[in-house]
N, CA, C and O atoms as a GROMACS GRO file, in nm:
protein
  280
    1MET      N    1   0.820   0.845   0.055
    1MET     CA    2   0.738   0.725   0.052
    1MET      C    3   0.779   0.633   0.166
    1MET      O    4   0.893   0.633   0.211
    2SER      N    5   0.684   0.556   0.210
    2SER     CA    6   0.709   0.462   0.319
    2SER      C    7   0.741   0.324   0.262
    2SER      O    8   0.748   0.306   0.140
    3HIS      N    9   0.761   0.229   0.349
    3HIS     CA   10   0.786   0.092   0.306
    3HIS      C   11   0.661   0.036   0.243
    3HIS      O   12   0.550   0.083   0.268
    4GLY      N   13   0.678  -0.066   0.161
    4GLY     CA   14   0.563  -0.125   0.095
    4GLY      C   15   0.556  -0.274   0.117
    4GLY      O   16   0.634  -0.333   0.191
    5LEU      N   17   0.459  -0.334   0.050
    5LEU     CA   18   0.438  -0.478   0.056
    5LEU      C   19   0.435  -0.534  -0.085
    5LEU      O   20   0.388  -0.468  -0.178
    6ILE      N   21   0.484  -0.656  -0.100
    6ILE     CA   22   0.476  -0.725  -0.228
    6ILE      C   23   0.356  -0.817  -0.225
    6ILE      O   24   0.339  -0.896  -0.132
    7HIS      N   25   0.272  -0.806  -0.328
    7HIS     CA   26   0.152  -0.890  -0.337
    7HIS      C   27   0.195  -1.036  -0.348
    7HIS      O   28   0.283  -1.067  -0.428
    8PRO      N   29   0.136  -1.127  -0.270
    8PRO     CA   30   0.181  -1.266  -0.269
    8PRO      C   31   0.160  -1.341  -0.400
    8PRO      O   32   0.232  -1.437  -0.428
    9PHE      N   33   0.064  -1.300  -0.482
    9PHE     CA   34   0.037  -1.371  -0.607
    9PHE      C   35   0.094  -1.299  -0.729
    9PHE      O   36   0.164  -1.360  -0.810
   10SER      N   37   0.066  -1.170  -0.742
   10SER     CA   38   0.110  -1.096  -0.861
   10SER      C   39   0.254  -1.047  -0.850
   10SER      O   40   0.316  -1.013  -0.951
   11LYS      N   41   0.308  -1.042  -0.728
   11LYS     CA   42   0.442  -0.989  -0.698
   11LYS      C   43   0.453  -0.839  -0.724
   11LYS      O   44   0.564  -0.787  -0.731
   12ALA      N   45   0.342  -0.770  -0.739
   12ALA     CA   46   0.342  -0.624  -0.755
   12ALA      C   47   0.377  -0.560  -0.621
   12ALA      O   48   0.343  -0.612  -0.515
   13LEU      N   49   0.444  -0.445  -0.627
   13LEU     CA   50   0.484  -0.372  -0.507
   13LEU      C   51   0.381  -0.263  -0.477
   13LEU      O   52   0.349  -0.183  -0.565
   14TYR      N   53   0.329  -0.261  -0.355
   14TYR     CA   54   0.231  -0.163  -0.308
   14TYR      C   55   0.299  -0.073  -0.206
   14TYR      O   56   0.345  -0.121  -0.102
   15VAL      N   57   0.305   0.058  -0.234
   15VAL     CA   58   0.373   0.153  -0.147
   15VAL      C   59   0.281   0.272  -0.121
   15VAL      O   60   0.220   0.324  -0.214
   16LYS      N   61   0.271   0.314   0.005
   16LYS     CA   62   0.191   0.432   0.040
   16LYS      C   63   0.273   0.557   0.012
   16LYS      O   64   0.387   0.568   0.056
   17THR      N   65   0.214   0.652  -0.061
   17THR     CA   66   0.282   0.778  -0.092
   17THR      C   67   0.264   0.876   0.024
   17THR      O   68   0.186   0.851   0.116
   18ASP      N   69   0.336   0.986   0.018
   18ASP     CA   70   0.325   1.089   0.121
   18ASP      C   71   0.186   1.152   0.124
   18ASP      O   72   0.143   1.203   0.227
   19GLU      N   73   0.116   1.148   0.010
   19GLU     CA   74  -0.020   1.203   0.002
   19GLU      C   75  -0.125   1.106   0.052
   19GLU      O   76  -0.242   1.143   0.063
   20GLY      N   77  -0.086   0.982   0.084
   20GLY     CA   78  -0.180   0.884   0.136
   20GLY      C   79  -0.238   0.792   0.031
   20GLY      O   80  -0.322   0.708   0.062
   21ASN      N   81  -0.195   0.806  -0.095
   21ASN     CA   82  -0.239   0.716  -0.201
   21ASN      C   83  -0.147   0.596  -0.208
   21ASN      O   84  -0.047   0.590  -0.136
   22ILE      N   85  -0.180   0.500  -0.294
   22ILE     CA   86  -0.102   0.378  -0.306
   22ILE      C   87  -0.041   0.372  -0.446
   22ILE      O   88  -0.113   0.373  -0.545
   23GLN      N   89   0.092   0.365  -0.453
   23GLN     CA   90   0.164   0.348  -0.579
   23GLN      C   91   0.188   0.199  -0.599
   23GLN      O   92   0.252   0.135  -0.516
   24VAL      N   93   0.135   0.144  -0.709
   24VAL     CA   94   0.150   0.002  -0.737
   24VAL      C   95   0.243  -0.012  -0.857
   24VAL      O   96   0.220   0.049  -0.962
   25THR      N   97   0.347  -0.094  -0.842
   25THR     CA   98   0.441  -0.121  -0.950
   25THR      C   99   0.438  -0.269  -0.979
   25THR      O  100   0.464  -0.352  -0.892
   26ASP      N  101   0.408  -0.302  -1.105
   26ASP     CA  102   0.402  -0.442  -1.149
   26ASP      C  103   0.486  -0.453  -1.276
   26ASP      O  104   0.438  -0.424  -1.386
   27GLY      N  105   0.611  -0.494  -1.260
   27GLY     CA  106   0.703  -0.498  -1.374
   27GLY      C  107   0.732  -0.357  -1.422
   27GLY      O  108   0.779  -0.273  -1.345
   28ASP      N  109   0.703  -0.331  -1.550
   28ASP     CA  110   0.725  -0.198  -1.608
   28ASP      C  111   0.604  -0.107  -1.593
   28ASP      O  112   0.612   0.011  -1.628
   29LEU      N  113   0.494  -0.158  -1.542
   29LEU     CA  114   0.371  -0.079  -1.528
   29LEU      C  115   0.360  -0.020  -1.388
   29LEU      O  116   0.396  -0.083  -1.289
   30GLN      N  117   0.308   0.104  -1.382
   30GLN     CA  118   0.282   0.168  -1.254
   30GLN      C  119   0.145   0.232  -1.257
   30GLN      O  120   0.096   0.275  -1.362
   31GLY      N  121   0.083   0.237  -1.141
   31GLY     CA  122  -0.045   0.304  -1.128
   31GLY      C  123  -0.057   0.364  -0.989
   31GLY      O  124   0.003   0.317  -0.893
   32LEU      N  125  -0.136   0.469  -0.981
   32LEU     CA  126  -0.163   0.535  -0.854
   32LEU      C  127  -0.309   0.512  -0.819
   32LEU      O  128  -0.398   0.536  -0.902
   33PHE      N  129  -0.335   0.466  -0.697
   33PHE     CA  130  -0.469   0.429  -0.654
   33PHE      C  131  -0.502   0.494  -0.521
   33PHE      O  132  -0.413   0.527  -0.442
   34ARG      N  133  -0.631   0.510  -0.496
   34ARG     CA  134  -0.677   0.557  -0.365
   34ARG      C  135  -0.674   0.438  -0.268
   34ARG      O  136  -0.654   0.324  -0.310
   35ILE      N  137  -0.693   0.466  -0.142
   35ILE     CA  138  -0.688   0.361  -0.040
   35ILE      C  139  -0.797   0.255  -0.061
   35ILE      O  140  -0.782   0.141  -0.015
   36ASP      N  141  -0.906   0.292  -0.130
   36ASP     CA  142  -1.012   0.194  -0.158
   36ASP      C  143  -0.986   0.114  -0.286
   36ASP      O  144  -1.068   0.031  -0.325
   37GLY      N  145  -0.872   0.140  -0.352
   37GLY     CA  146  -0.836   0.066  -0.472
   37GLY      C  147  -0.883   0.131  -0.601
   37GLY      O  148  -0.859   0.076  -0.709
   38SER      N  149  -0.948   0.245  -0.594
   38SER     CA  150  -0.993   0.311  -0.718
   38SER      C  151  -0.874   0.380  -0.786
   38SER      O  152  -0.788   0.439  -0.720
   39TRP      N  153  -0.872   0.371  -0.919
   39TRP     CA  154  -0.761   0.420  -1.000
   39TRP      C  155  -0.758   0.571  -1.005
   39TRP      O  156  -0.862   0.635  -1.016
   40ILE      N  157  -0.639   0.629  -0.997
   40ILE     CA  158  -0.619   0.773  -1.012
   40ILE      C  159  -0.548   0.803  -1.144
   40ILE      O  160  -0.597   0.881  -1.225
   41GLU      N  161  -0.432   0.739  -1.165
   41GLU     CA  162  -0.356   0.763  -1.287
   41GLU      C  163  -0.254   0.652  -1.308
   41GLU      O  164  -0.227   0.573  -1.217
   42GLY      N  165  -0.198   0.646  -1.429
   42GLY     CA  166  -0.093   0.550  -1.460
   42GLY      C  167  -0.137   0.445  -1.559
   42GLY      O  168  -0.256   0.431  -1.589
   43ASP      N  169  -0.038   0.370  -1.610
   43ASP     CA  170  -0.065   0.265  -1.707
   43ASP      C  171  -0.131   0.143  -1.643
   43ASP      O  172  -0.210   0.074  -1.707
   44LEU      N  173  -0.099   0.117  -1.518
   44LEU     CA  174  -0.160   0.005  -1.445
   44LEU      C  175  -0.295   0.052  -1.392
   44LEU      O  176  -0.302   0.146  -1.314
   45ARG      N  177  -0.402  -0.014  -1.434
   45ARG     CA  178  -0.537   0.032  -1.400
   45ARG      C  179  -0.610  -0.059  -1.302
   45ARG      O  180  -0.720  -0.026  -1.258
   46GLU      N  181  -0.552  -0.173  -1.267
   46GLU     CA  182  -0.617  -0.265  -1.174
   46GLU      C  183  -0.521  -0.298  -1.061
   46GLU      O  184  -0.400  -0.307  -1.079
   47CYS      N  185  -0.580  -0.317  -0.942
   47CYS     CA  186  -0.500  -0.351  -0.825
   47CYS      C  187  -0.586  -0.436  -0.731
   47CYS      O  188  -0.703  -0.462  -0.758
   48ASP      N  189  -0.526  -0.477  -0.622
   48ASP     CA  190  -0.597  -0.550  -0.518
   48ASP      C  191  -0.645  -0.447  -0.415
   48ASP      O  192  -0.564  -0.395  -0.338
   49PRO      N  193  -0.776  -0.416  -0.412
   49PRO     CA  194  -0.825  -0.312  -0.322
   49PRO      C  195  -0.802  -0.345  -0.174
   49PRO      O  196  -0.784  -0.254  -0.093
   50GLN      N  197  -0.804  -0.472  -0.138
   50GLN     CA  198  -0.782  -0.507   0.002
   50GLN      C  199  -0.637  -0.480   0.043
   50GLN      O  200  -0.612  -0.437   0.156
   51LEU      N  201  -0.543  -0.504  -0.047
   51LEU     CA  202  -0.404  -0.475  -0.014
   51LEU      C  203  -0.380  -0.324  -0.010
   51LEU      O  204  -0.301  -0.276   0.071
   52CYS      N  205  -0.448  -0.249  -0.097
   52CYS     CA  206  -0.441  -0.102  -0.090
   52CYS      C  207  -0.489  -0.053   0.045
   52CYS      O  208  -0.427   0.035   0.106
   53ASN      N  209  -0.599  -0.108   0.093
   53ASN     CA  210  -0.654  -0.069   0.222
   53ASN      C  211  -0.558  -0.105   0.335
   53ASN      O  212  -0.540  -0.027   0.429
   54TRP      N  213  -0.497  -0.220   0.325
   54TRP     CA  214  -0.405  -0.265   0.429
   54TRP      C  215  -0.279  -0.177   0.432
   54TRP      O  216  -0.235  -0.135   0.538
   55VAL      N  217  -0.221  -0.151   0.314
   55VAL     CA  218  -0.100  -0.068   0.306
   55VAL      C  219  -0.131   0.076   0.345
   55VAL      O  220  -0.050   0.141   0.412
   56GLY      N  221  -0.247   0.126   0.304
   56GLY     CA  222  -0.281   0.266   0.328
   56GLY      C  223  -0.347   0.294   0.460
   56GLY      O  224  -0.366   0.410   0.496
   57GLY      N  225  -0.383   0.190   0.533
   57GLY     CA  226  -0.454   0.208   0.659
   57GLY      C  227  -0.366   0.261   0.770
   57GLY      O  228  -0.246   0.279   0.751
   58PRO      N  229  -0.425   0.285   0.886
   58PRO     CA  230  -0.347   0.339   0.998
   58PRO      C  231  -0.244   0.239   1.049
   58PRO      O  232  -0.268   0.118   1.049
   59GLN      N  233  -0.130   0.291   1.090
   59GLN     CA  234  -0.024   0.209   1.147
   59GLN      C  235  -0.035   0.216   1.299
   59GLN      O  236  -0.012   0.321   1.359
   60ILE      N  237  -0.069   0.104   1.360
   60ILE     CA  238  -0.083   0.102   1.505
   60ILE      C  239   0.038   0.031   1.566
   60ILE      O  240   0.100  -0.054   1.503
   61GLU      N  241   0.068   0.068   1.688
   61GLU     CA  242   0.181   0.009   1.756
   61GLU      C  243   0.151  -0.136   1.792
   61GLU      O  244   0.042  -0.167   1.840
   62ASN      N  245   0.247  -0.223   1.769
   62ASN     CA  246   0.235  -0.363   1.803
   62ASN      C  247   0.243  -0.377   1.955
   62ASN      O  248   0.336  -0.326   2.017
   63HIS      N  249   0.146  -0.445   2.015
   63HIS     CA  250   0.144  -0.459   2.160
   63HIS      C  251   0.261  -0.542   2.214
   63HIS      O  252   0.293  -0.534   2.332
   64ARG      N  253   0.325  -0.619   2.128
   64ARG     CA  254   0.436  -0.703   2.173
   64ARG      C  255   0.568  -0.626   2.182
   64ARG      O  256   0.659  -0.666   2.255
   65VAL      N  257   0.577  -0.515   2.109
   65VAL     CA  258   0.701  -0.438   2.112
   65VAL      C  259   0.681  -0.297   2.166
   65VAL      O  260   0.773  -0.216   2.164
   66GLY      N  261   0.561  -0.268   2.212
   66GLY     CA  262   0.532  -0.135   2.266
   66GLY      C  263   0.598  -0.115   2.401
   66GLY      O  264   0.641  -0.211   2.466
   67LYS      N  265   0.605   0.010   2.443
   67LYS     CA  266   0.665   0.042   2.573
   67LYS      C  267   0.566   0.014   2.685
   67LYS      O  268   0.446   0.034   2.671
   68VAL      N  269   0.620  -0.034   2.796
   68VAL     CA  270   0.540  -0.063   2.914
   68VAL      C  271   0.554   0.053   3.010
   68VAL      O  272   0.666   0.090   3.048
   69GLU      N  273   0.442   0.110   3.051
   69GLU     CA  274   0.446   0.219   3.148
   69GLU      C  275   0.450   0.162   3.289
   69GLU      O  276   0.380   0.065   3.319
   70LYS      N  277   0.534   0.222   3.374
   70LYS     CA  278   0.548   0.172   3.512
   70LYS      C  279   0.467   0.256   3.605
   70LYS      O  280   0.466   0.230   3.726
   0.00000   0.00000   0.00000
């Protein structure tokens, strides 16, 4: 699993799995969601679809820390 983000309001943890889905942990509840926020499995059945999209989306290189070609 990769690094995740904590939701600013609910404090739930959103982590992208190796399969590309989003594992959401909110206290003792966990749920697995697709990148669009649709539920796959688990006790937690609701999530923030925009945060799922953000966590699960492509990781692009930051232009401020990227390498400069000479």
